[in-house]
C-alpha positions in Angstrom: 117.2 -7.3 55.2 121.6 -7.7 53.1 122.3 -5.1 51.1 119.8 -1.9 48.6 120.7 -1.0 46.0 119.0 2.7 45.0 119.9 3.7 41.2 116.9 6.1 39.5 118.0 8.7 36.2 113.7 9.0 34.3 114.0 4.7 36.0 114.4 3.6 38.7 116.6 0.4 39.9 116.9 -1.4 43.3 117.9 -4.3 44.8 117.0 -5.1 48.3 117.1 -8.9 50.1 113.6 -10.1 50.9 111.8 -13.4 50.3 110.9 -13.1 47.0 109.1 -15.1 43.5 111.9 -16.3 41.5 110.2 -15.7 38.8 109.9 -11.8 36.5 106.7 -10.0 37.1 105.7 -7.6 34.9 102.8 -6.0 36.0 100.7 -3.9 32.7 97.6 -3.9 30.6 98.7 -4.2 26.8 101.8 -4.0 25.1 101.7 -1.0 24.2 101.4 0.8 28.5 104.1 -2.0 28.4 107.0 0.4 26.1 105.8 3.6 27.4 106.1 2.7 31.1 108.5 -0.5 31.9 108.4 -2.4 35.4 111.7 -5.6 35.4 111.7 -7.1 38.1 114.3 -10.0 38.6 114.6 -11.8 41.5 115.7 -15.1 43.4 115.0 -16.6 47.0 118.4 -18.3 46.3 120.1 -14.6 46.7 117.4 -12.8 48.3 118.7 -9.2 46.3 115.6 -8.0 44.2 116.9 -5.0 40.7 113.6 -3.6 40.0 114.5 -1.3 36.7 111.1 1.3 35.8 112.1 3.3 32.3 109.8 3.7 28.8 111.8 1.3 26.8 114.2 -0.9 28.8 111.3 -4.0 28.7 111.1 -4.1 24.9 114.8 -3.8 24.3 116.5 -6.6 27.4 113.9 -8.6 24.9 113.8 -7.5 22.2 117.9 -6.4 21.7 120.0 -8.0 24.3 121.9 -11.1 24.4 119.5 -13.9 25.9 120.5 -15.5 29.4 123.2 -17.2 29.8 125.9 -15.5 27.1 127.6 -14.3 29.2 129.3 -16.3 32.7 128.4 -14.5 35.4 131.6 -13.4 36.9 131.9 -11.6 33.6 129.0 -9.8 34.1 130.1 -9.2 37.5 133.1 -7.6 36.8 132.2 -5.7 34.1 129.0 -4.4 36.7 132.0 -3.8 38.6 133.3 -1.6 36.5 130.8 0.4 35.1 129.6 1.0 38.3 132.6 2.5 39.6 132.4 4.8 36.4 128.4 5.6 37.5 129.4 6.7 40.5 132.1 8.2 39.8 130.3 11.0 37.7 127.2 10.9 40.2 129.8 12.7 42.6 130.5 15.6 39.7 127.5 16.9 38.8 128.8 20.4 37.3 130.8 18.3 35.1 127.7 14.8 34.0 123.9 15.2 33.7 122.5 15.3 37.2 119.3 14.2 36.0 121.2 11.1 34.2 123.3 9.9 37.8 121.1 10.6 40.1 121.5 8.2 42.6 124.9 6.7 43.4 125.0 2.6 43.3 125.5 0.3 46.3 127.0 -2.3 44.9 129.5 -4.8 47.2 132.2 -6.8 44.5 132.2 -9.5 47.6 128.8 -9.8 47.1 127.0 -12.4 45.6 124.4 -11.4 43.9 123.4 -14.2 41.5 122.9 -14.4 38.0 119.3 -12.7 37.1 120.9 -9.3 39.4 123.8 -8.9 37.4 122.3 -10.0 34.0 120.2 -7.3 34.6 122.4 -4.2 35.8 124.6 -5.2 32.8 121.8 -4.7 30.3 120.4 -2.2 32.1 123.9 -0.6 31.8 124.3 -1.0 28.6 120.9 0.0 27.1 121.5 3.2 29.0 124.6 3.8 27.2 122.9 3.2 23.9 119.8 5.6 24.8 121.7 8.8 26.2 124.9 8.4 24.1 127.0 8.1 26.2 129.8 5.9 27.0 130.7 5.2 31.0 133.9 2.7 30.2 136.5 2.2 27.4 134.3 -1.1 26.2 131.9 0.1 23.3 128.5 -0.9 23.9 127.0 -2.8 21.6 125.2 -5.8 21.2 
């Protein structure tokens, strides 16, 4: 295994090393269940990393409100993710200042690792969704779509 990025907050987000199918897998019976308990799994054979997000409403938001894939460059996503992860991890270390139920686990994001476009895209959009939904501001950048 190369890296594991655990990330839980009433959700679960995980990036790990393994061989996976390159296409997205959503295993839900109908659209109502999809909105109730989203599970989004994005992986890439070329990078051996996967990110898994389980958050009610995230999948619907991702397809209904987020910028489409390719809108931002991978470099842009990596730069923003670096800042967002740093802020997240600082809040995780301060449970008396920030809600520990929102920032339960530290995110292990290595700036020297190429996670690929899909993982960076999904992580960036989760941070946007998180900031909008929970009215948090992780960086000086205003979270907007």
